[in-house]
N, C-alpha and C positions, 0 to 999 in steps of 0.2 A: 630297518634298523636292525643292527648286530647283536649278538645274545649279548644278554648284562654275565657279567662277569662277578663270581660271591668271592668275596675275603673277607677272613676268618683272621683276626687276631689271636695270636697264641702270643702271650708276654706275661712275664719276661723270658728272654732266650736263655733256659734250661734245658741241664740234663741232667735235673734230679727227676727220679721215676712220681710221675704224678698221673693216675689213673684220666683225668680229665684231659690232658692234653693229647694221651695216645688215641679217646675218643673222639675228639675234635680232627684228627686227624684221618682218623677211621671215616668219618664225616664225610670231608672232603673228596677223598677216595671211591666214597661211594657215588658221589655229585659227577664227579667226571666218568666213575663207569658208565654212567647212565646217560651222559651226553650232554651234562651242564659241563661249565667252564668255573670251577672251583679253585680257591689255592688259599693257605696257610699265609699267614702273614710275619714274618720276622723282623728284627731291627740289622741282625749283623751279617754282613751280606756273607752265605758261603754256608753260613749257619742251618743243621738241622737236627733236631733228635735222633739219636741211635743207640738209646738205651732197649729201644725198638726196631724190631722191623718195617722198613719202610721206603715206597718209592714218592714218596706225595710229593703233590706238587706246590711247591713254595714260592714267593713273590715276596721278594725283599723291600722295606721300606721306600728306602728314597729312591727307586727305580719305578714304583704304582704310577699311573697317572688316572685316575678316577674318572666315569662318566658318568653323566647324571643318570644313567639308566642301573648303575651298577649297586652292586649290594655290597653293606660294610656289616659283618657278624661281631659286637661286642660280646665278653666274657661278661658272668655275674658280677666282676666287681668293678662295671663299670659304675662310672662319679656321678654324683647328682649331673653335673654337667656336662653329661656327654653325648647327651643326645643334642647337643649345640656343634660338637663337632662335626667338621667338612658339611657346612650345610648345603643342603640341595639335593643332598647324596641320601639314597633311602638307605633304614636301619634296621636289623633284627636282633635280639640280644638270646644269645644262647645259653642260658640260666644252668649249668649243670651244678650248682652249689647253691642253691638258696639262701643258703644260713649265711652265705657271703655276701648278699646284698649289699644291707645298709652299712656297710664298712666303713662306707666313706661319709654317710650322712651323719647330721649332727642332731643332738636334743629339742635343739629351737623348732616348736608347736608350727611355725611362721613359715618356716623352710621346707616349699612344696616342690622345689625345682627335683624332677627325676627322669632320666629315660624313657620310662613304662608309660607316661602322659604326653610324649613327645609326637605330635604329628609325623614326624621325618621316623620315627618309630614302627613301625608295619607290623611286626607279631614278635612274639617271642616264643623261646623252643628250651622245652625244660626236661630231665631226662629220669623224674620218677612219678609216682602217683600223689607221693609226698610233697614235692616240690611244685605240683600243678595245684594241691591244692591251699598249699601254702600261698603264691604266687596271688590266685586267681580271688583269696578270699581280700588283699591289699589291692590288687588293679582289677575288677571285676569287671572291666568293660574292655580289655586286652585283648587280644588273641591270642588264644596257647594253642602250642602242637606239641603232643608228648613224642619223644624220641627215646623206644627202647633199645637201652646200650647191648650190643649181642657181647656176648663168652666166644674169645677164640677157641673151639674145640677141638682145630688139631693142633693148639698148644696145650691148652687147658683142659685133656680129656681122664675119663672117668679110669681109675686103675686099684682090683679089688686088692691088691696085695702090699700091706700096709706094716712098716717099721712103726717101732716105739718111739713114737716122734710129737714133738709139739712144737708149731712156729707160729710164730707171727710178724707184724711189719713192727720193725725197731721205729720205725719214726714217728707210729701211731699211739698218743700217748703213754709215754713211756712210764712216766707217775704212775699211772695204775698198772701197766704190764709190771713193774718191778715190786709193788705190791703183791699182785697175785701172785706171780715165780716165788717169791720172798715167801708167802705165807703158805703154799707148797714146799718148798725144798724145809723150810723149819718142821713140817708135818711129816716127814720121809712120805710125803707121797709119790715123789717125781723120782723115785727109785726104779731104777732099768730103763728110765727113759730119757732121749737126748730133746735138748731144746735146741731152736733153731732161730734165733733174730734175723729176720730179713733185711737187709738193708743195702741200697743200692746197687744190687745184681742184677744181671740180662734176664730178661725175660723168662727165655729155656730152660735158666736156674731155677728162677724161682718157680715154672712149672712146674720142674723136678723134683725139686721141694715139700712142693703142693699133694702132687702122687704119690710121695712117695710118705706123708707124713698122717697118720692117726687123726690128729685136731689142728687147727686154724684159731688162732686167740684172736679174735676181733675186737678191738678197743677204738673202733670207728666213734666218734663223735661228732653230733649236729653234720653229718653229711650229705649233698644231693642226691649221692646214688649209692657207695661205696663195693667200689670195685675190685675190690681183694676179696671178700671174702666168698662173693658169689663165681669167682675164681677159683678161691678154692675149691666151693663145694663143686662145680663141675668136674675137677678133679678126684673127689673121690674124698675128701675134708669132711670131717664130723668140722662147723663152725659154732664153735661157744661164743657168746659175750653180746656187745652190742652191736645191736642195728644199724645204728646213726642214725634214725627216723629214716635214711630215703630206703634203707635196706629193709626196711619194714615188710614191704612186701614179697620177699624171698627167705625172708629170715624168719622160717615158722616154723613152729613149735610140734610140726609132724614128722620133721627128718633134721633140724638144727634145734640149737640152746639159746636162743636169747635171754638174756640176762639185763636188769634195769642198769640203766648209766648210772654207774659211783656206784652199784651194790657189790664193792668189793669181797668181802667173805660172800655174800651167795653166788661170785664167779666163779672164786678160789672151791667152794663148797662143789659147785656143778661139777669143775672139771675133774674133783677127788672123785667123788661120784663116778661118772665116767671112765675113768682109769681103773676103779674097782670091777666095772663089769667089765671093760676089755680082758681083765686079768681073769677074769670067774664064767663070762658067757660072750666071748668076743662077736658071737654070730646075730646078737640085738643089733648092733652097732653096724653092722655089717651092710643089713636091711636099710639103715638112712643113707649110709653113705651113697648105697644107689639110687635112692628115692631123690637125694639132696641135686645129684649129678644127671637123673632124668628129669630133676624139676630146671634146673639150671637150662639144660641142654634144649625141651622145649620152649620156655616160655622168651628168653634170652637168644635167640637163634639166629643169625645173618640175616636170612631172608626176612624176618619180622622188622629188623633194624632197616633195610634196604626199602624195604614199604613204606613207613616212616617217615623218612628222610625224603625220599621221592616223592610219596605225594601231598608231604607240607611245603615243598619247593614249589612243586606244581601249581598249589592252588595260592600259594604267596603271590607266587609272578601270575597267575591270570589274573588274581583282583588285582593287582597293580595295573594290569594292560583295561582293565576295566575303569 
C-alpha cells in the first residue's frame, strides 16, 4: 500500500493574521520534513497565506482525490455533523481552540451528534494543557495528543534594549483595550510612552515591535493557546493582562503579570505600577524580561514541537495498521 496522505483543512481562505493558521502550516511542514505526505487544503486555487513566510505544501479542494487510507484533519470548528463527511475516510480533529468547539451546537439536550464520538475520528490533537483538560472532561474515551506549539526564536528573539513603548494586538478585545488605555491616559500614566496597536502587520514587523517594546498588553479571551503573548515574551516583552486560559501554562507570575479576565481597573493599575517601576528601578524588570524569554525558548522549542507531531502521527498510523 502506498503511503497515506494527511490533508489539513484550513478554512476559510483568508490572509488575516491568525496564529492557529500559522501553526497549522508549521505542522504540515514538520510532517513533510520527517517523511510523511501532508498538505494544507485551501479552496481557491493558487491561494496560500502570505502574511508569514512559508513554502508549505498546498492541495486545492477541487483537485483532491482522497483514498481510503488517507487522513482528513478537521479544525476545532468542526460542526456536529462533520463526523459524517467523507464516509469511509479516517479523520483527526486538530483542536487549537477548545472554546470554539461547540459554536455550532444547539441547546437541545437530546442532540448528541458530534464528530468526537464518530468511529471514523481516530484521534484528537490539542495545543495546550488547558485544551486537553477541557476536551478530556467532555469526551473521556477519546484518544488525545498534546502538541506543544513552537515559538520561532529566529524571528521572535530576546532583545534587552527597550524603548518606552507599549504594544498590543488591535483585533483582540478592543472594548477592554480601549478602557485600559483611556484609564491610563486620563491618569497621566502614559507620559513618555509610545503606544503601538498592532493590526495586519507582516511577521518581521510584529517581531521588531515586540523586541523594541517594554510591555505587551494581552487581551486574549478564551484561547486554545494564545500565541501572541508567548511570541512577545520570547522577544523580551513584559506580558501583562489576560492569559486566556490556554496561555495559563506560560503566563506565570514569576516573570509575567497575569490579570483576571475583565478586571479592567486591575489591568490598568498593574500597567501603571510597572511604568513607575521602570522609571525608578528598571533593572528589576529587565530580569523578568530575560526569565520570560528563557522560559518560552526552553518549553516551546521547535525540537519539542517536532517530537510531539512525529510521535503523535506515528502512533496514529501504527494504531490504524493494527
